[in-house]
DRENGUFI-813164 format. One line per 10 residues: number of its first residue (from 1); their letters; for each residue x, y, z of C-alpha. Coordinates in pm, 1 decimal, decimal comma. Layout:
N
NUM = A = X Y Z; ...
***
This chain:
642
1 = MFYYSTRAFS = 8105,6 12247,0 8395,6; 8298,4 12476,7 8660,6; 8593,8 12411,6 8877,4; 8588,2 12567,6 9232,3; 8960,2 12597,7 9338,7; 9014,1 12594,1 9678,2; 9387,8 12671,5 9657,5; 9383,0 12958,4 9426,4; 9131,7 13090,7 9624,6; 9307,7 13068,9 9917,5
11 = RCFILLLVLF = 9671,1 13189,9 9747,1; 9433,0 13530,0 9690,4; 9281,3 13565,8 10026,1; 9624,4 13502,2 10201,9; 9787,2 13726,8 9971,7; 9532,5 13967,0 10060,4; 9603,5 13933,8 10475,1; 9989,1 13975,9 10386,1; 9891,7 14343,1 10185,3; 9715,7 14449,5 10434,5
21 = GLLPGTGMAD = 9968,4 14361,5 10715,4; 9762,9 14063,4 10936,8; 10057,0 13824,1 10777,3; 10408,9 13881,9 10793,3; 10509,8 14068,8 10486,2; 10855,2 13863,3 10382,6; 10706,6 13786,2 10064,2; 10544,9 13453,1 9952,4; 10852,2 13293,8 9752,3; 11023,5 13305,6 10096,3
31 = DDLQPARDAY = 10729,7 13155,8 10239,3; 10759,1 12878,8 10010,3; 10851,6 12470,4 10181,7; 10883,8 12316,7 9841,3; 11254,2 12341,2 9819,3; 11289,9 12258,2 10222,6; 11090,4 11962,4 10163,0; 11275,9 11857,6 9835,2; 11601,3 11914,0 10006,7; 11520,3 11721,6 10273,0
41 = RLRQADRLEQ = 11402,0 11398,2 10098,1; 11756,2 11465,0 9911,2; 11874,5 11394,2 10200,8; 12080,8 11752,9 10144,4; 12187,5 11841,2 10476,0; 12404,1 12145,1 10310,6; 12124,0 12271,3 10073,4; 11903,1 12241,8 10376,9; 12088,5 12453,9 10583,7; 12105,1 12732,4 10299,1
51 = IVQQMAGSPL = 11710,2 12685,8 10255,3; 11673,5 12778,7 10670,1; 11885,0 13094,9 10636,3; 11756,5 13258,1 10377,3; 11386,3 13214,0 10555,5; 11498,7 13442,5 10850,4; 11149,3 13588,7 10905,8; 10924,9 13392,9 10775,1; 10685,2 13217,7 10951,0; 10765,0 12876,1 10840,1
61 = QSYAAYYALL = 11170,6 12880,9 10902,1; 11059,7 12666,1 11196,8; 10954,1 12392,5 10896,0; 11300,2 12414,4 10722,7; 11506,0 12392,5 11069,2; 11256,5 12109,9 11161,3; 11368,8 11933,4 10877,0; 11710,3 11986,3 10927,5; 11723,2 11821,2 11244,5; 11592,8 11572,4 11170,3
71 = LNLSSASESD = 11795,2 11477,3 10898,3; 12073,4 11482,1 11139,1; 11888,2 11341,1 11447,5; 12098,9 11024,2 11517,8; 12397,9 11215,4 11497,1; 12258,9 11533,3 11702,2; 12349,4 11581,0 12075,1; 12129,5 11757,3 12330,9; 12253,0 12148,6 12326,9; 12139,9 12058,1 11935,4
81 = VQRFYQRYPD = 11731,4 11974,3 12040,9; 11733,3 12226,1 12315,3; 11824,7 12518,0 12073,0; 11556,7 12380,9 11869,1; 11308,6 12403,5 12167,8; 11467,4 12759,2 12239,3; 11407,9 12936,4 11862,6; 11077,7 12767,3 11809,1; 10877,1 12752,6 12186,4; 10501,6 12811,1 12119,7
91 = SPLIDRVRSE = 10476,8 12507,8 11812,9; 10358,9 12174,0 11766,1; 10664,7 12058,5 11630,3; 10835,2 12047,8 11950,2; 10671,9 11732,2 12071,1; 10723,0 11555,2 11690,3; 11081,7 11633,0 11774,9; 11051,1 11538,0 12162,1; 10920,1 11217,3 12027,9; 11195,8 11165,4 11773,8
101 = WLKVLGKRKN = 11444,7 11236,4 12020,4; 11336,9 11025,5 12244,5; 11359,3 10745,6 11993,7; 11747,0 10860,9 11900,7; 11777,8 10852,9 12312,4; 11620,0 10546,4 12394,1; 11819,3 10335,9 12054,6; 12127,2 10471,3 12212,2; 12011,2 10330,1 12571,1; 12088,8 10718,8 12696,9
111 = WPDYLTEYPQ = 11839,7 10685,2 13028,8; 11940,6 10998,6 13233,6; 11868,3 11217,2 12898,1; 11595,7 11010,3 12878,2; 11443,2 11046,0 13224,7; 11477,5 11430,2 13218,8; 11314,0 11482,4 12809,7; 11019,9 11230,9 12880,4; 10835,1 11405,2 13101,5; 10757,0 11694,0 12911,0
121 = LASPDKQLQC = 10644,9 11437,8 12601,9; 10234,0 11564,3 12538,6; 10132,0 11168,8 12427,2; 10403,3 10891,0 12475,1; 10339,7 10589,5 12215,9; 10379,8 10265,8 12292,8; 10791,9 10237,4 12200,7; 10811,1 10531,4 12411,7; 10685,7 10401,4 12713,1; 10871,9 10101,8 12674,2
131 = FYLQARLDRG = 11161,4 10324,1 12653,8; 11060,7 10482,3 12952,0; 11038,5 10135,0 13179,1; 11353,3 10039,3 13059,3; 11517,0 10338,2 13188,5; 11355,7 10275,4 13501,1; 11427,2 9963,7 13539,5; 11806,8 10050,5 13457,7; 11834,4 10245,7 13757,5; 11690,3 9965,8 13965,7
141 = ENVAADARLI = 11346,5 10050,9 13991,6; 11084,3 9753,8 14042,9; 10835,5 9813,8 13748,3; 10657,0 9537,0 13713,1; 10327,8 9667,5 13736,2; 10365,5 9910,2 13502,1; 10492,2 9725,9 13224,0; 10173,0 9464,2 13277,8; 9974,5 9731,8 13169,1; 10097,3 9702,2 12854,5
151 = WQNGDNLPNA = 10202,3 9316,5 12828,8; 9835,2 9226,7 12894,4; 9635,6 9299,7 12605,0; 9619,7 9136,5 12272,7; 9843,4 9392,8 12026,3; 10146,3 9368,3 11816,5; 10393,8 9584,3 12039,4; 10710,4 9770,7 11894,2; 11032,0 9625,3 11947,0; 11098,7 9832,4 12237,3
161 = CEELFATLIQ = 10849,2 9630,9 12433,6; 10961,4 9278,7 12349,7; 11294,1 9363,3 12446,4; 11224,3 9538,7 12809,3; 10959,1 9241,7 12858,4; 11254,2 9003,9 12801,8; 11478,8 9141,9 12984,5; 11216,1 9138,0 13307,7; 11199,7 8788,0 13247,5; 11498,6 8709,9 13241,3
171 = VGQLHSEDVW = 11521,0 8947,8 13613,4; 11213,6 8761,2 13745,4; 11004,4 9100,2 13799,7; 10768,4 8932,9 13523,4; 10658,2 8529,3 13529,6; 10548,0 8306,6 13354,9; 10165,8 8340,8 13471,6; 10252,7 8685,1 13291,6; 10308,6 8528,1 13001,5; 9978,4 8284,8 13022,8
181 = DRLHATLTAG = 9800,1 8605,1 13082,5; 9942,9 8758,6 12761,9; 9907,8 8497,9 12543,4; 9543,5 8467,3 12680,7; 9510,2 8823,3 12581,6; 9657,9 8810,8 12218,3; 9419,5 8470,5 12119,0; 9181,9 8670,7 12244,2; 9170,3 8946,5 11990,8; 9278,3 8697,9 11765,1
191 = NAGTAQNIAI = 9625,3 8780,0 11648,0; 9795,9 8432,4 11654,7; 10142,1 8546,3 11459,3; 10201,1 8745,6 11813,1; 10064,7 8440,3 11999,1; 10250,9 8187,4 11878,1; 10601,5 8418,2 11990,6; 10457,0 8454,8 12325,2; 10385,9 8112,1 12321,1; 10800,8 8011,9 12251,4
201 = LLPHGPTQLT = 10876,9 8185,4 12593,8; 10645,8 7878,5 12750,9; 10805,0 7539,0 12827,0; 10479,4 7370,3 12756,3; 10260,5 7620,0 12552,7; 10046,0 7575,9 12226,4; 10206,8 7494,0 11914,6; 9970,8 7520,7 11617,7; 9791,2 7869,1 11657,0; 9849,0 8028,3 11302,1
211 = RVAENPQRYL = 9710,3 7682,1 11088,4; 9377,7 7702,8 11368,3; 9386,0 8102,5 11293,8; 9306,8 7954,4 10945,4; 9057,4 7728,2 10979,4; 8924,2 7698,2 11299,9; 8622,0 7508,5 11185,7; 8809,1 7249,5 11075,9; 9060,0 7221,5 11386,9; 8728,0 7220,0 11619,5
221 = DQLKRAPETR = 8601,3 6942,3 11390,1; 8904,8 6738,0 11390,0; 8910,3 6737,7 11749,9; 8931,0 6405,7 11901,8; 8895,2 6461,4 12276,1; 8825,4 6692,0 12526,5; 9156,0 6974,0 12591,4; 9344,8 6869,4 12918,1; 9664,8 7110,8 12941,6; 9637,3 7427,6 12991,1
231 = AARETVRFAV = 9813,3 7444,3 12592,4; 9537,2 7221,6 12449,1; 9275,8 7490,1 12621,4; 9408,5 7790,8 12537,0; 9428,6 7667,7 12150,7; 9033,5 7492,0 12162,8; 8956,4 7872,8 12299,7; 9126,8 8039,1 12060,2; 8908,1 7840,7 11789,9; 8560,0 7915,6 11857,9
241 = LQLARSNAPA = 8682,5 8264,1 11912,7; 8771,8 8270,7 11560,1; 8468,3 8095,1 11425,0; 8268,9 8339,0 11602,0; 8411,2 8568,1 11413,4; 8228,2 8456,3 11074,5; 8010,2 8183,4 11211,9; 7863,3 8253,5 11642,2; 7599,7 7997,6 11574,7; 7860,3 7701,9 11462,5
251 = AAGQWQQLQT = 8056,6 7899,0 11750,7; 7833,5 7819,5 12025,7; 7768,3 7459,2 11919,2; 8101,2 7363,7 11927,2; 8165,4 7564,5 12222,8; 7818,0 7421,8 12384,8; 8018,5 7038,9 12368,2; 8348,4 7144,2 12502,2; 8288,0 7396,1 12759,7; 8262,6 7134,6 13040,4
261 = AFPAAERADV = 8623,2 7101,7 13045,0; 8651,3 7454,7 13073,5; 8645,3 7621,1 13456,4; 8284,0 7832,3 13484,6; 8415,7 8185,0 13454,4; 8605,9 8054,2 13139,9; 8282,1 7890,5 13020,0; 8082,8 8280,4 13069,6; 8349,0 8453,4 12932,8; 8362,2 8274,1 12564,8
271 = WGRIATEASR = 7982,3 8295,1 12603,1; 8004,5 8641,3 12659,2; 8208,2 8665,0 12321,6; 8044,9 8455,2 12129,9; 7717,4 8655,2 12201,8; 7940,1 9000,1 12133,6; 8011,6 8843,4 11770,0; 7688,9 8742,8 11710,8; 7547,7 9111,0 11835,6; 7810,6 9225,5 11551,1
281 = RQDPQTLDWF = 7557,4 9013,5 11289,4; 7246,6 9073,8 11424,5; 7187,6 8721,8 11469,7; 6842,7 8621,7 11634,3; 6974,3 8456,5 11923,3; 7222,7 8710,5 12062,0; 7034,6 8773,0 12375,9; 7008,9 8331,6 12432,7; 7392,4 8358,7 12398,2; 7432,9 8665,2 12613,3
291 = AMAGNAPLSD = 7221,6 8463,9 12908,1; 7491,8 8137,3 12872,1; 7765,8 8420,1 13019,0; 7510,8 8457,7 13308,2; 7709,7 8699,4 13560,6; 8002,6 8708,8 13391,1; 8238,4 9048,8 13357,6; 8118,1 9219,7 13043,3; 8356,7 9545,4 12896,2; 8197,5 9822,8 12774,2
301 = FQLGWKVRAA = 8176,1 9701,9 12428,4; 8062,2 9415,2 12468,1; 7720,7 9564,3 12741,2; 7691,7 9810,4 12412,3; 7593,9 9526,7 12154,7; 7404,9 9377,8 12437,0; 7187,5 9671,1 12433,9; 7187,3 9698,8 12055,6; 7060,1 9275,8 12040,9; 6803,0 9413,0 12320,3
311 = LRQKNWTVVL = 6721,5 9695,7 12085,0; 6645,0 9505,2 11723,8; 6422,6 9302,4 12008,2; 6247,3 9527,8 12177,1; 6382,5 9409,0 12484,7; 6380,3 9768,0 12712,6; 6457,7 9579,1 13090,7; 6768,7 9432,3 12907,1; 6857,9 9767,1 12757,8; 6831,3 9920,8 13057,4
321 = DSINHMTPEG = 6970,9 9680,3 13319,8; 7256,3 9640,9 13010,2; 7352,0 10030,2 13054,4; 7321,9 10029,7 13418,1; 7569,0 9731,3 13448,6; 7838,2 9961,7 13221,6; 8077,0 10144,2 13414,6; 8038,6 10495,4 13500,7; 8251,1 10632,1 13189,3; 8049,9 10438,7 12960,8
331 = QQDSAWRYWK = 7700,0 10549,4 13105,6; 7814,4 10881,9 13023,9; 7816,5 10847,9 12620,7; 7533,4 11017,5 12445,8; 7432,0 10690,8 12309,2; 7356,7 10532,5 12630,8; 7210,9 10863,7 12817,5; 6984,9 10802,8 12545,2; 6838,1 10465,4 12491,0; 6857,9 10468,7 12856,0
341 = GRALKEQGQI = 6623,4 10702,6 12890,5; 6384,0 10537,0 12600,8; 6422,8 10257,4 12824,9; 6255,7 10415,0 13128,2; 5990,4 10579,9 12934,7; 5858,6 10269,7 12770,9; 5835,6 10126,5 13096,1; 5632,5 10471,0 13211,9; 5947,9 10594,6 13396,9; 5897,8 10956,3 13258,4
351 = QQANALFLPL = 6027,2 11162,2 13531,2; 6329,9 10947,7 13585,3; 6355,7 10942,9 13157,5; 6307,4 11373,4 13111,9; 6594,5 11366,8 13325,4; 6804,9 11223,6 13103,1; 6683,1 11365,8 12828,6; 6703,5 11761,8 12926,7; 7085,6 11806,7 12992,2; 7073,9 11572,2 12696,3
361 = SREYSFYGQL = 6846,9 11769,0 12451,0; 7104,0 12135,2 12546,5; 7355,3 11870,7 12329,2; 7374,6 11981,1 11912,4; 7423,9 11611,3 11787,2; 7209,6 11372,2 11712,7; 7158,3 11207,6 12013,2; 7062,0 11536,0 12162,0; 6798,8 11614,1 11911,4; 6616,5 11305,6 11963,1
371 = ASEEMGTVLS = 6612,9 11411,3 12337,6; 6460,6 11726,4 12256,9; 6165,7 11513,0 12035,2; 6084,1 11275,0 12333,9; 6030,5 11602,1 12537,8; 5786,8 11731,1 12263,9; 6054,6 12030,5 12107,1; 6158,1 11958,4 11786,1; 6463,0 12191,1 11640,7; 6333,1 12581,7 11523,7
381 = APNVSYHPGS = 6720,1 12773,7 11604,4; 6984,2 12726,7 11847,2; 6927,9 12890,1 12142,3; 7209,5 13113,0 12102,8; 7443,9 13245,8 11782,1; 7759,3 13443,1 11750,7; 7888,8 13662,1 11476,9; 8204,3 13760,6 11520,5; 8330,5 14069,3 11418,7; 8633,6 14210,4 11172,1
391 = DEIRLIAQVP = 8769,4 14357,7 11496,6; 8788,1 13992,8 11644,1; 8892,0 13775,7 11304,3; 9173,5 14029,6 11257,4; 9270,5 13948,7 11621,3; 9298,4 13592,9 11522,4; 9468,0 13680,2 11162,1; 9742,0 13803,9 11375,5; 9841,5 13501,3 11594,8; 10163,8 13326,1 11501,3
401 = GIQRALLLYQ = 10023,0 13014,8 11464,4; 9693,9 13076,3 11276,9; 9948,4 13206,0 11014,8; 10142,2 12987,0 10972,1; 9840,8 12706,9 10925,2; 9702,0 12933,0 10708,2; 10062,0 12950,6 10494,0; 10060,2 12609,6 10531,3; 9737,8 12534,8 10372,4; 9786,3 12749,1 10110,7
411 = QDMRYEANRE = 10075,6 12490,8 10033,2; 9818,2 12219,4 10028,1; 10017,7 12076,4 10363,8; 9640,8 11997,0 10499,6; 9829,9 11754,7 10762,4; 10082,5 12018,5 10907,7; 9840,7 12318,7 10880,3; 9582,8 12134,6 11061,9; 9829,2 12062,6 11356,8; 9929,5 12385,7 11391,6
421 = WIYASRNFND = 9552,1 12543,5 11346,7; 9486,0 12249,8 11638,9; 9769,4 12430,8 11820,2; 9747,6 12781,3 11831,0; 9328,5 12759,4 11904,6; 9363,6 12511,4 12170,5; 9284,9 12780,0 12455,2; 9035,1 12951,8 12264,2; 8761,9 13058,6 12373,7; 8403,0 13067,1 12216,2
431 = KQLLAAAALA = 8459,8 13411,6 12076,7; 8793,0 13358,2 11934,7; 8686,7 12955,8 11814,4; 8395,7 13162,6 11591,1; 8630,9 13386,8 11466,1; 8864,5 13155,8 11388,9; 8595,7 12987,3 11228,6; 8534,8 13267,7 10998,6; 8887,2 13347,4 10905,1; 8920,9 12961,2 10798,6
441 = RQSGWLDRAI = 8561,5 13009,1 10616,6; 8723,4 13354,4 10459,0; 9046,1 13147,3 10381,9; 8843,4 12853,1 10196,3; 8925,9 12646,5 10419,8; 8541,2 12546,9 10469,8; 8654,0 12149,4 10643,8; 8866,9 12357,5 10964,7; 8583,3 12634,6 10980,6; 8326,1 12344,6 11064,8
451 = NTADKTRQLH = 8554,2 12166,1 11297,8; 8621,6 12533,5 11447,5; 8291,8 12643,7 11524,3; 8166,2 12231,3 11612,2; 8383,7 12261,6 11930,6; 8221,4 12600,7 12062,6; 8022,7 12508,1 12433,7; 7835,1 12829,5 12503,7; 7790,6 13087,7 12219,1; 7750,1 12906,6 11845,9
461 = DFAQRYPTPE = 7730,4 13018,4 11490,1; 7566,0 12733,4 11254,7; 7640,1 12918,9 10998,5; 8038,7 12870,5 11033,8; 7881,3 12504,3 11149,6; 7660,4 12412,3 10856,6; 7778,9 12614,0 10571,9; 7617,7 12606,1 10239,8; 7907,7 12655,4 9960,0; 7818,6 12640,1 9610,7
471 = RSAIEQYAQQ = 7399,3 12644,7 9662,8; 7294,9 12677,5 9239,3; 7491,6 12383,3 9165,1; 7374,6 12181,4 9477,7; 6974,8 12304,4 9489,3; 7002,6 12213,5 9079,4; 7093,8 11892,1 9078,2; 6878,3 11772,2 9430,9; 6602,9 11923,0 9206,3; 6683,4 11733,9 8908,0
481 = NLLDEAWVYG = 6699,9 11410,4 9138,3; 6435,7 11471,3 9362,6; 6596,0 11468,1 9685,3; 6604,4 11726,3 9975,2; 6862,1 11954,2 9940,3; 6923,8 11930,3 10315,5; 7009,0 11584,7 10318,7; 7247,3 11609,0 10023,7; 7440,2 11912,1 10213,1; 7456,3 11701,5 10523,0
491 = LIRQESRFVT = 7592,4 11368,3 10367,7; 7861,9 11591,5 10164,5; 7930,2 11757,2 10524,7; 8042,6 11430,5 10656,4; 8144,3 11295,1 10312,9; 8432,0 11553,3 10288,2; 8361,3 11890,7 10530,8; 8335,3 12056,9 10102,7; 8732,4 11980,8 10043,5; 8714,3 11982,5 9674,3
501 = QAKSSVGAMG = 9066,7 11802,3 9628,7; 8940,8 11538,7 9909,9; 9052,0 11180,7 9838,8; 9025,3 10862,7 10086,4; 9273,6 10588,2 10130,0; 9023,0 10366,1 9878,5; 9068,7 10667,9 9591,8; 8733,2 10790,1 9670,2; 8702,3 11148,3 9560,0; 8561,8 11490,7 9572,0
511 = WMQLMPGTAK = 8259,4 11637,0 9772,4; 8069,8 11342,7 9753,6; 8348,9 11056,9 9780,1; 8314,8 10912,1 9500,8; 8478,4 10539,5 9426,6; 8578,4 10528,8 9049,8; 8411,4 10241,6 8933,4; 8108,4 10386,5 9073,3; 8155,2 10756,5 8926,3; 8207,6 10500,1 8561,2
521 = WVAKKLGWAQ = 7902,8 10380,2 8612,2; 7666,6 10678,3 8698,9; 7870,4 10876,7 8380,9; 7742,0 10549,7 8197,2; 7367,8 10530,0 8320,2; 7381,4 10928,5 8254,2; 7518,2 10894,3 7902,0; 7852,1 11087,9 7893,7; 8043,0 10852,2 7650,0; 8376,5 11083,6 7674,9
531 = FRPQDAHDLE = 8409,4 11031,2 8087,7; 8704,3 10928,6 8237,6; 8697,3 10834,8 8634,6; 8955,7 11174,4 8698,6; 8703,4 11430,1 8570,6; 8482,8 11308,9 8910,0; 8769,5 11525,9 9075,8; 8585,1 11877,9 8884,8; 8310,8 11996,8 9115,7; 8011,9 12046,2 8936,7
541 = TNIALGTYYL = 8061,0 11731,3 8775,8; 8132,8 11513,9 9094,2; 7805,7 11661,0 9252,1; 7541,1 11515,5 8954,0; 7751,0 11193,0 8961,4; 7703,3 11192,4 9345,6; 7305,0 11276,1 9326,3; 7227,7 11034,6 9093,6; 7386,9 10788,4 9276,8; 7225,6 10866,9 9619,5
551 = RHVYDLLDQQ = 6896,0 10896,3 9390,8; 6989,7 10535,8 9286,8; 7023,2 10390,5 9619,3; 6729,8 10595,8 9765,5; 6532,0 10402,5 9474,7; 6681,4 10107,4 9522,8; 6631,5 10030,8 9901,5; 6269,3 10116,7 9949,5; 6298,9 10548,3 9928,4; 6413,1 10532,0 10280,8
561 = PVLATAAYNA = 6670,3 10791,9 10353,8; 6849,7 10625,7 10672,0; 6917,7 10342,0 10482,1; 6995,0 10514,0 10150,0; 7225,0 10698,5 10379,3; 7385,1 10365,0 10471,9; 7416,5 10246,8 10160,3; 7574,2 10574,7 10023,4; 7877,0 10440,4 10306,2; 7891,4 10080,8 10283,5
571 = GPGRARRWQP = 7711,6 9937,1 10012,2; 7331,0 9822,4 9909,2; 7388,5 9493,6 9982,5; 7499,3 9547,3 10346,5; 7211,4 9791,5 10390,9; 6969,2 9574,5 10311,7; 7094,9 9310,6 10478,4; 7060,5 9485,1 10830,4; 6706,8 9558,6 10729,8; 6496,3 9412,1 11025,0
581 = SDRLEGAIYA = 6256,8 9102,6 10964,6; 5963,3 9315,4 11150,2; 5940,1 9713,7 11138,7; 6159,3 9883,8 11335,7; 6230,6 10275,1 11445,0; 6516,6 10406,0 11245,0; 6718,3 10543,6 11550,6; 6729,4 10179,4 11591,8; 6813,8 10064,7 11282,6; 7061,2 10321,8 11253,5
591 = ESIPFSETRD = 7211,8 10211,8 11676,8; 7260,2 9895,3 11551,9; 7454,6 9889,1 11205,9; 7764,0 9678,2 11236,0; 7984,9 9869,0 11088,9; 8093,9 10131,2 11343,1; 8201,5 10380,3 11077,7; 7885,2 10353,9 10867,5; 7695,3 10354,2 11237,0; 7848,5 10662,9 11338,1
601 = YVKKVMSNAV = 7770,3 10808,9 10932,0; 7443,2 10763,0 10934,1; 7364,7 10946,2 11249,1; 7572,4 11249,7 11160,2; 7431,1 11276,4 10785,8; 7083,6 11241,2 10920,4; 7136,1 11485,6 11230,9; 7301,5 11751,1 10966,0; 6975,6 11716,1 10797,5; 6770,4 11865,7 11000,0
611 = YYSHRLGDKI = 7000,9 12123,7 11061,1; 7027,2 12180,5 10697,8; 6685,9 12193,6 10692,6; 6671,0 12512,6 10927,8; 6967,1 12659,1 10754,3; 6777,7 12654,2 10449,9; 6441,8 12810,0 10513,6; 6262,1 12465,7 10482,7; 5973,3 12287,9 10684,8; 6125,7 12139,2 10980,5
621 = VSLKQRLGII = 6111,9 11768,9 10980,2; 6166,4 11600,2 11295,0; 6476,0 11391,7 11293,1; 6218,8 11090,0 11415,2; 6027,8 11153,9 11123,9; 6317,5 11202,7 10886,7; 6491,6 10805,0 10995,3; 6099,7 10686,3 10971,9; 6024,4 10339,8 11046,6; 6265,7 10041,2 10870,5
631 = GPPGQPVSPQ = 6050,1 9738,3 10694,2; 6165,6 9444,1 10582,0; 6288,7 9466,6 10279,9; 6094,0 9558,8 9956,3; 5757,0 9619,4 10198,3; 5698,6 9949,7 10190,7; 5705,1 10201,1 10493,6; 5511,2 10492,8 10688,0; 5660,3 10809,4 10827,7; 5734,7 10756,2 11201,0
641 = EP = 5504,3 10983,9 11442,2; 5687,1 11338,1 11548,1
***
């Protein structure tokens, strides 16, 4: 076994940059932020001020100053904040300070300063938006129209928004009908707790929403008469929608009996929502329930699920009609451009289909590859390849934000490092992006190299987009488990972007993002008696375990790579449950996966495998062939024709 230390490599590389004058020669100790972070955590204001002075000349002094300012922000003055802006003008920290400072101004109700500061903020959150409306209200404006954009949705909202809405109701800018609209939106979103709090604002609002949310089936079964009041209708509708989230057929049966008490528009809306939930569970009755919705307006989200249901039933007429009813923005999504082209092609409208496939085929993506293959072209090599020279890389290394990012990365401050890098490279052209990607790769920062190279528009370097680190280990364990090496690389690229220390929120570890339980199970299968779950952090151990498990799910799921890929992300049981009752294109299987994370994951892994196959010099297999034809559980299938 061996251990690949990205941090150690990065430290050495950055030291070389310092020695060659590409990073300021302040000495590595001067750039160490750990003392500042410790002082901030312990709220040692005086110590922080000393550290700020000691870091004079360091690219990272701004971070120590940021910690010092945050520690005292509640008592800071406008001049304190402006001084920070002036001292560190080209930094992503400015927007973070501005955001926190606006919260202070909002809590102080210092609306004049708030109105001056707010327009300069890049991305205000809901709390800051509500403070802004409160500031405008304070100077006598009618803000009802803007407030409704926040108010009339089903989200939980911060206290600043609730206070704003209470004031707007009190002064008559929001009315009882607005409260009903907000209640309706929260119930549609399934947010019973928030809805119950809103209902209190109504003289005759619903009163048992949290109980209904716990067991909607029982509530509906015990309903003794059709709902007569508005509150009762909202409660019944809520119960039906809650039930649809777990049992769409039961919800449809209940709604069939209850819908006559509701206006026509409401009846159709609920059918559309039942159908959407049914599609997400691949219910064969989905299209029947969408038909019950008639001409009810459906969101792009709902229409997307209608398309997926139609794809699984090979109903190309509904596919085309559903995409045509999306908003112009929705129709520009690459998925719907591709499937619209497919629907047109299936209906014999080849010229119209190719008009969609041609521009899509120029995109380096899952749908771009499929569109290219529909036109008879299989990936051979990117049209344009550009490799930056050493002088270009040296110039990028001198950009202050890039220097800060590298130093932060070397200190394992990945979040801050990524923010600095993204901010510094936000206006880079293609050549600069590729030079930056090369610099990141030389620094051992592979995930940033990939993400940066992915942003180019005209010039491309696929060696940066699809790196092949630790080739000997990947090749060894791929061969040992009889796996396609390109597929293994494609999966790792999506799982971890080759971040050795990667650890997910649920505890998955390393390049192949192994869960502790999975790692322990595989180690037992391999006869590793002394194995401990933390051993999976070792790179070669991680690859050995991950490739064994990938082979396991591959065999378990009819030796279908697309099924095994879905299983690796969501579990074999789910991948099996999503299999069709009849033969189905692998692309349609992938498109109709209910979990958005897994759906995106499968597409990207399979697309990655095609590019990696080219990078590794393998025989090129089309994406359609890789996706294959998915059959019912246990029934062998043949590859899809190219």
